[in-house]
Rosetta silent file (secondary structure, phi, psi, omega in degrees, C-alpha in Angstrom):
SEQUENCE: XXXXXXXXXXXXXXXXXXXXXXXXXXXXXXXXXXXXXXXXXXXXXXXXXXXXXXXXXXXXXXXXXXXXXXXXXXXXXXXXXXXXXXXXXXXXXXXXXXXXXXXXXX
SCORE:     score description
SCORE:     0.000 S_00000001
   1 L     0.000  127.351  178.902    0.000    0.000    0.000 S_00000001
   2 L  -106.131  149.288  176.434    1.466    3.362   -0.984 S_00000001
   3 L  -124.432  147.448  177.694    0.673    6.701    0.545 S_00000001
   4 L   -84.307  124.155 -179.728    1.224   10.128   -0.910 S_00000001
   5 L   -67.506  145.770  177.033    3.564   12.164    1.306 S_00000001
   6 L   -77.823  145.201  175.483    2.222   15.458    2.606 S_00000001
   7 L   -64.575  154.294 -178.972    4.033   18.613    1.500 S_00000001
   8 L   -83.363    2.748  179.461    6.258   20.137    4.167 S_00000001
   9 L  -146.163  162.923  176.171    4.505   23.481    3.694 S_00000001
  10 L   -79.725  136.289  179.761    1.040   24.824    2.977 S_00000001
  11 E   -79.527  120.678 -177.304    0.345   25.453   -0.710 S_00000001
  12 H   -61.726  -29.936  179.071   -0.564   29.147   -1.207 S_00000001
  13 H   -63.340  -34.189 -178.688   -2.922   28.296   -4.088 S_00000001
  14 H   -85.146  -35.464 -175.713   -5.018   26.210   -1.678 S_00000001
  15 H   -98.281  -11.237 -177.965   -4.888   28.394    1.426 S_00000001
  16 L  -147.997   59.469 -177.510   -4.845   31.858   -0.214 S_00000001
  17 L   -67.258  -12.175  175.075   -6.531   31.689   -3.621 S_00000001
  18 L   -65.234  -34.787 -176.070   -7.326   35.395   -3.329 S_00000001
  19 L  -105.974  -19.609 -172.576   -3.644   36.186   -3.961 S_00000001
  20 E  -127.287  121.236  178.763   -2.349   33.073   -5.801 S_00000001
  21 E  -132.786  134.626  179.029   -3.766   31.603   -9.019 S_00000001
  22 E   -75.355  126.643  177.572   -2.324   28.876  -11.231 S_00000001
  23 E   -97.411  -31.474 -177.224   -1.828   30.085  -14.811 S_00000001
  24 E  -160.581  146.390  175.490   -0.164   26.919  -16.162 S_00000001
  25 E  -148.506  138.587  174.424    0.996   23.569  -14.828 S_00000001
  26 L  -135.353 -173.679  177.832    2.958   20.662  -16.264 S_00000001
  27 L   -72.906  -10.707 -177.004    4.902   17.758  -14.801 S_00000001
  28 L  -111.767  -29.191 -178.078    7.994   20.046  -14.567 S_00000001
  29 E  -142.454  159.723  169.074    6.727   23.527  -13.576 S_00000001
  30 E  -131.131  128.215 -179.306    3.786   25.386  -12.101 S_00000001
  31 E  -105.754  122.887 -177.172    3.268   29.024  -13.088 S_00000001
  32 E  -118.773  134.207  170.797    1.435   31.132  -10.512 S_00000001
  33 E   -93.489  127.782 -177.769    0.199   34.709  -10.846 S_00000001
  34 E  -113.215  126.129  178.973    0.590   36.522   -7.544 S_00000001
  35 E  -137.072  123.433  174.289   -1.435   39.681   -6.836 S_00000001
  36 E  -122.525  142.295  169.287   -1.596   41.645   -3.591 S_00000001
  37 L   -81.324  174.470  178.887   -3.314   44.948   -2.976 S_00000001
  38 L   -54.476  129.579  174.279   -1.640   47.681   -0.913 S_00000001
  39 L    62.789   17.512  177.411   -0.618   46.423    2.559 S_00000001
  40 L   -79.593  153.762 -178.413   -2.233   42.994    2.096 S_00000001
  41 E  -124.237  165.634  174.842   -0.801   39.914    3.848 S_00000001
  42 L  -131.331  150.824  175.931   -0.843   36.172    3.318 S_00000001
  43 L   -69.875  167.230  179.364   -0.746   33.341    5.859 S_00000001
  44 L   -57.877  130.390  179.075    2.372   31.225    6.305 S_00000001
  45 E  -157.226  178.122 -177.921    2.956   29.055    3.216 S_00000001
  46 E  -137.919  162.349  176.806    5.801   27.718    1.117 S_00000001
  47 E  -135.681  144.897  170.043    7.192   27.532   -2.392 S_00000001
  48 L   -75.221 -178.867  175.017    9.748   25.199   -3.937 S_00000001
  49 L   -50.336  135.477 -172.473   12.717   26.633   -5.832 S_00000001
  50 E  -145.076  167.535  168.134   11.280   29.231   -8.232 S_00000001
  51 E  -119.728  127.801 -179.462   11.948   31.988  -10.722 S_00000001
  52 E  -107.138  135.736  174.239   10.079   35.247  -10.076 S_00000001
  53 E  -118.148  108.834 -175.328    9.220   37.810  -12.754 S_00000001
  54 E   -84.306  124.306 -179.194    8.151   41.034  -11.032 S_00000001
  55 L   -93.161  -18.564  176.707    5.505   42.996  -12.915 S_00000001
  56 L  -131.248  150.198  170.774    5.437   45.895  -10.448 S_00000001
  57 L   -72.758  143.845 -177.083    8.088   47.615   -8.370 S_00000001
  58 E  -167.852  177.550  179.102    7.456   46.910   -4.738 S_00000001
  59 E  -143.813  131.472 -178.452    8.673   46.279   -1.231 S_00000001
  60 E  -138.186  154.827  174.180    7.575   43.399    0.983 S_00000001
  61 E  -107.501  134.402  179.689    8.229   41.941    4.379 S_00000001
  62 E  -115.514  117.498  178.268    8.719   38.200    4.663 S_00000001
  63 E   -99.574  136.620 -173.779    8.105   36.617    8.065 S_00000001
  64 L  -112.038  158.605 -177.043    9.587   33.160    8.639 S_00000001
  65 L   -57.159  -26.331 -179.205    8.538   30.232   10.860 S_00000001
  66 L   -82.058    2.165  178.315   11.494   30.805   13.220 S_00000001
  67 L    95.976   -9.804  178.876   10.200   34.304   14.065 S_00000001
  68 L   -81.851  165.948  177.224   12.695   36.240   11.952 S_00000001
  69 E  -145.857  162.892 -177.961   11.708   38.604    9.142 S_00000001
  70 E  -149.222  136.097  174.467   13.318   40.274    6.152 S_00000001
  71 E   -95.350  132.171  179.569   12.350   43.244    3.968 S_00000001
  72 E  -126.290  146.853  178.447   12.920   42.734    0.239 S_00000001
  73 E  -129.291  151.426  177.364   12.621   45.174   -2.657 S_00000001
  74 E  -152.305  163.710 -179.240   12.439   44.694   -6.411 S_00000001
  75 L  -108.287  155.022  174.662   11.842   46.661   -9.603 S_00000001
  76 L   -60.322  133.068 -179.346    9.265   46.132  -12.336 S_00000001
  77 L    90.429  -10.518  179.747   10.741   43.792  -14.930 S_00000001
  78 L   -69.973  141.184  177.816   13.276   42.303  -12.536 S_00000001
  79 E  -123.868  133.391  179.194   13.761   38.528  -12.754 S_00000001
  80 E  -148.203  148.820  172.395   15.354   36.500   -9.975 S_00000001
  81 E   -81.168  138.701 -178.632   15.883   32.933   -8.837 S_00000001
  82 E  -127.266  126.384  176.918   14.398   32.241   -5.423 S_00000001
  83 L   -68.905  157.446  175.977   15.341   29.261   -3.252 S_00000001
  84 L   -60.665  140.269  178.740   12.511   27.234   -1.769 S_00000001
  85 E  -161.283  162.268  174.173   11.264   28.703    1.499 S_00000001
  86 E  -109.346  132.317 -177.094    8.359   28.971    3.905 S_00000001
  87 E  -159.024  166.791  171.616    7.166   32.505    4.660 S_00000001
  88 E  -124.599  101.892 -175.489    4.236   34.823    5.403 S_00000001
  89 E   -86.483  157.310  175.382    4.584   37.834    3.063 S_00000001
  90 E  -140.783  130.797  174.501    3.160   41.337    3.411 S_00000001
  91 E   -75.495  116.322 -178.480    3.018   44.075    0.770 S_00000001
  92 L   -88.527   -5.487 -173.375    4.560   47.122    2.477 S_00000001
  93 L   -96.080  169.105  176.464    3.719   49.566   -0.308 S_00000001
  94 L   -85.865   -1.613 -179.703    0.738   51.779   -1.094 S_00000001
  95 L  -115.335  174.047  179.743    0.492   50.207   -4.565 S_00000001
  96 L   -71.993  154.812  174.971   -0.309   46.756   -5.911 S_00000001
  97 E  -116.936  124.959  177.936    2.217   43.941   -5.954 S_00000001
  98 E  -141.773  134.843  176.986    2.097   41.614   -8.966 S_00000001
  99 E  -152.266  163.406  172.379    4.475   38.940  -10.164 S_00000001
 100 E  -111.330  126.908 -177.915    4.607   35.670  -12.040 S_00000001
 101 E  -113.059  123.178  179.816    6.207   32.837  -10.085 S_00000001
 102 E  -105.804  103.291 -178.674    7.538   29.805  -11.953 S_00000001
 103 E   -86.516  132.591  179.504    7.871   26.947   -9.467 S_00000001
 104 E   -90.472  128.040  179.155   10.244   24.119  -10.385 S_00000001
 105 L   -92.443  150.700  172.243    8.896   20.645   -9.626 S_00000001
 106 L    79.988    0.000    0.000   10.944   17.673   -8.497 S_00000001
């Protein structure tokens, strides 16, 4: 009898569909559109290794399970590799935050 292992983090698409929507999925990647309004937050969740394409300039605070936090900033059009992590993000700006996140599977 085989069992499917549980993910080690909560999937943002399932726990926060207001901010995270799947645009495309294959056996190798999942592409998620991420949209936050000004000062909106998300509950603690995780992502595997990903590539982020930022559609808006913004600033966010990322709170981690160990109680630490980090402020990150990016520019519209910026592309960056992001290691897998668990976090609870918050949009610190007065404007919208939008990006496309390409999660690598496996």
